[in-house]
C-alpha positions in Angstrom: 0.0 0.0 0.0 2.8 2.4 0.8 4.7 1.6 -2.4 1.6 2.5 -4.5 1.9 6.0 -3.1 5.6 6.1 -3.8 6.7 5.6 -0.1 9.2 3.0 1.1 8.2 1.9 4.6 9.5 -1.0 6.6 6.9 -3.8 6.8 6.0 -4.9 10.3 2.9 -7.1 9.7 2.1 -10.1 7.5 -1.4 -9.7 6.3 -3.7 -12.1 4.5 -4.6 -10.8 1.1 -8.0 -12.4 1.3 -9.7 -12.6 4.8 -9.5 -16.2 6.2 -12.7 -16.0 8.3 -11.2 -18.6 10.7 -10.7 -21.2 7.9 -7.5 -23.0 8.9 -6.6 -23.8 5.3 -6.9 -20.1 4.3 -5.1 -19.0 7.4 -2.1 -21.3 6.9 -2.0 -21.5 3.1 -3.5 -18.2 2.0 -1.4 -15.5 0.2 0.3 -13.0 2.5 1.4 -9.4 1.9 3.8 -7.3 3.9 2.3 -4.1 5.4 3.5 -1.4 7.7 1.7 -1.1 11.0 -0.3 2.0 10.0 -1.6 0.4 6.8 -2.4 -2.9 8.5 -4.3 -1.3 11.4 -6.2 1.4 9.5 -6.1 1.3 5.7 -6.5 -2.5 5.3 -9.4 -2.6 7.6 -11.0 0.3 5.8 -10.6 -1.5 2.5 -12.2 -4.6 3.9 -15.1 -2.6 5.2 -15.7 -0.4 2.1 -14.5 -2.7 -0.6 -11.9 -0.2 -2.0 -9.0 1.9 -0.9 -9.6 5.6 -0.5 -6.0 6.7 -1.0 -5.3 9.2 -3.8 -2.2 9.9 -5.8 -0.5 13.3 -6.3 -2.9 14.0 -9.2 -5.8 13.7 -6.8 -7.2 10.6 -8.5 -7.9 7.4 -6.5 -5.1 4.8 -6.7 -7.4 1.7 -6.3 -8.8 0.6 -9.7 -11.8 -0.8 -7.7 -12.7 2.7 -6.4 -16.3 3.7 -7.3 -15.1 6.6 -9.5 -13.7 4.1 -12.0 -16.9 2.0 -12.1 -19.1 2.3 -15.2 
């Protein structure tokens, strides 16, 4: 998430790309991504709740292709 905004930040958390919902197979075998503490505790949870990331680039446009502004 930080890299999409052009920031290099040390990762402190291993996050499941897709929520595992207490499924042991998804928990142990699911894909992981490295996130900084801020992204893991705020932005990732916001994405899971809303369905898209609200971060914007320097041009003011949303970075997430799944953002509602890009839906037709």
